[in-house]
N, C-alpha and C positions, 0 to 999 in steps of 0.2 A: 356395467362399464368395466372393461378389462384393465389390467395393470398398465398396459402400454398406452391406452388412451388417457388414463389418469395421469401417467407420467408426462405425456406430451402436453396435457392441459396445464399441469403444474409448472412445467418449463415455460410455457407461453405466458402464464400469469407472472412468473418471476421476471421474464424478459421485459414484459410490459411495465412492471413495477420499477425495474431498474431504469428503463427508458424515461419514465415519468420523473424519477428522482434526478436523473441527469438533466432533463429539460428544466426542472425547477431550479436545480443548482445553477445551470447556465443562465436562466432568466434573472436570477437574483444575484449574479456576479457583481462585485463592486468594481466600478470602472477605475477608480483611483488605484486600487490594488493591482488591477490589470496593467495600467499604465506604468506603475512603479516596477512591476515584475519584468515588463519588456524594456523598460528604461527609455521609452519614447512616447511622447504625446503627439498624435497626428492632428494637425490643425488646418482646417479649411479657411481660405481667405481669398482676396482679390488684390493683385499687385497694381491696381490702377486707381488708388484712393489716397493720394498724397494729402497730408503728410503722415497718414497712418501707415500706409504701405505703398511702395512704388519701387521701380527699378532705376538705379543710378549706375550708368555705364554697365548695365546688365546684371548688377548686384542688388539684392534686396536691401531696402533701407526704410526707415520710418519709425514712428513711435511703437507700432505693434511689435516690431523686431526687438527693440530694446526692452520693452515691458515684459514680453514673454520670455526673454532671456533671464530676467530676474525671477520669473515664475519657475523656469527650468532649474535655475541654481538652487532655489529654496526647496524644491521638491526632489532634487537629485535626478533629474531626467533631462533628455535633450528634446528639442522641438523640431518636428518634421513638418515643414510647411507645404501645403498643397494649394497651388494657385489655380483659380478657376474664374470664369466670368460670373459676376455677382448673381445673376438670375438662377444659376445652378448651385450656388453655395449652400443655401438653406435646405433645398431638397436633398442634397448630398449628405447633410448632417442627419436628416430624418431617415435616410436610407442606411445609415450606419457606415458610410464610406470613410469617416474619420470621427475622432472623439469630440471635437470642440471646434468652435468658430471664433476666430479673432478678426472679424471683418473690418472694423466693428459694426454693430447694427444699432439703429435707433431703437430705444426701448419704448414700445407702445403698449397700450392696454391689450390689444389683440395678440401681439407677439408674446407678451408676458404669460398669457394663458397657454401658449403653444410651446414655449421654450423656457429653459431655466437660465436666467440671466445672472451674470456677475454684477457686482456693484458697478456703478458708472465710472468710466475712465476719463470722460471729456464732455463738454457741452456739445449739443447736436442741433441747436436751434437753426432753422432754415432761413437763408437769405438769398439775395440775387447778386450774381456777378454779371457785369456788362463790359463792353469795350470802353476804355477810359475816354476816348474821343467822342462818345455818343452822348451828347448833351440832352437828348430827348428823354433819357431815363434818369430821373433825379430821386424818385421814390419807387417803392415796389409796385404801386398802383400804375405807374407809367408803362408797364409792360402790356397794358390793355391794347389790343389790336395788333400786337407784334408777334414775333416768333420766339418761343422759349424751348429749352431742352432740359431733360432730367434723366436720371439713371433708371433703366427698366427694372422693375421689381423692388424699388426702394421706397421707404417711407417718405423720403424727401419728395419724390415724384407725386405721391398721393397728396401731400400737403400743397404742392404746386397746383394740382388739378382742382383741389377744393378752393384755393385762393383765386384761381383764374375764373372759376364759375361765378364768383361774386362780383367780377369786374363788368363794367358796362359793355365792353367789347372783348370777350375772352380771347386770350392769345392762342395762336396755333402751337400745340405742344408736340414735340418730337421726343420719342423715347430712344435712348441709346444703351448699347450693351455695357459700356463703361464710360467713366467721366472723361477719360483722355479724348474720346471722340467728341464729347460735348464741347470741350475747350477748343478743339481744333476747328469745329464748325463755327464757334463764336468768333474766333480769330479771323476766320475767312469771311465772316459776314453772312453766313448762311442762316444763322439764328441771331437774335438780339440779346438774349439773356440766358443764363444757366441758373437753375435753382439747386443749391446744395447746402449742406450744413456750414455754418459760419467758419469753423476752424479750417475746413477744406478750402473754401474760396478765399479766405484771408491769406492762407499760405500760398495759394496759386497766384494771387495778386502781388505778393512780395517777390515771387520768382519770375513773374512775367508782368512788368509794369504797363503793358498794353491793356491790362485788365484793371477793373476797379470794383470794389464792393459797394453795393447800394444799401445804405443804412436808413432806418433801423431794419432788423430782420422782420420778415412778415410771418414767420411760423410761430407756433406755440412753443413755450419753453420745453426743451427736450434734452435727453442725454444719450450718449453712446455707451454700450456695454458689450461684453463678449458673452457667448452663450453655449449651452450644451443641450442635449435632448432633455425633455421634461419627464424624466422617469426616475425611479428609485436608484437605479444603478449609477446614474450620472450625478446624483446629489452630492456625494462625497467629493467628487472632483471639483465641483463649483465651490463647495465650502472651503476646500484647501486653497483654491485660487483667491477666494475672497479674503482669506487670512493673509495672503501675501499683499493684496491690495490695501488692506487695513494697515499693515506694517509700513507700506509706502506712504499712506496718508500721514502716519505718525512720525516717520523720520524725514518727511519732506521730499522724498525722492520722486513721488508722483508729481508734485508741483514743479520740481526741477525738469522732469521730462516734458510736462506741458509747456513750460517756459521755453525750453529748447526748441520744441516743434511748432508751437503756436504763437510764441512771442510774449506770452503772459500766463500766469497760473490761472486755473479755473476753479470756481466754487461748485463742486459736485457732491452729491450726497454720499455719506460714508456709512449709510444704512439703507435697508430696504425702503422703497417709496412707491407711491401710486402715480403712474404717468398721467399727464394731463391730456395726452393725445391717444 
């Protein structure tokens, strides 16, 4: 082997080694450090999920905005919101299109294996919303044989399907891209009921008296949380946000936000837990 060949091989090995080092360094980068360095946390969400997130006269409003502003203040960063239809929000997180999701999303056993959830921020138990003048629906079971709607790609829709399958005459279920469309069709009489988490439909009923919540909820007890990718790089970010949430538990500001947006405080876990669903 001549000197030229040996030199070329050495250079190739050095280049390969440097490339591997850079790849390892990039793969093990800490997301919290990256976010603080750029000064911006990119957050995926959907602006059609009142009272968590919605547009009021074209401006973002809701609990998510206020809670994440607290996170931004505590971490010394700004929040960049990315509004998408819900079915594309979680795939976008997995693809790395943003750092975090403040949907929020219902915490389920399956999702907890796939994503790194924060501590719960609100109750998420699923119930039925109907038109107030529809006396034919008095209990959740009364949707048997009727038409119901839910959000495509949501855990709420999956619970509706499971509940419907147990009824004597399963309702016809329509899947919608966002809940604004479900409420529009409910108001127009195209469907008879909407299944969504109790905080959402309770808020909708207070804003639109033509609707009424059907109690009790039919779903299993559940909670909402925010989430990041389930990898080592994202763990520090979730830990930092959990510290903010714990401080909000302690100083009462989380209860204040819940009361402002849901009408009452909610008893949610302040530590890790195993979902029932």
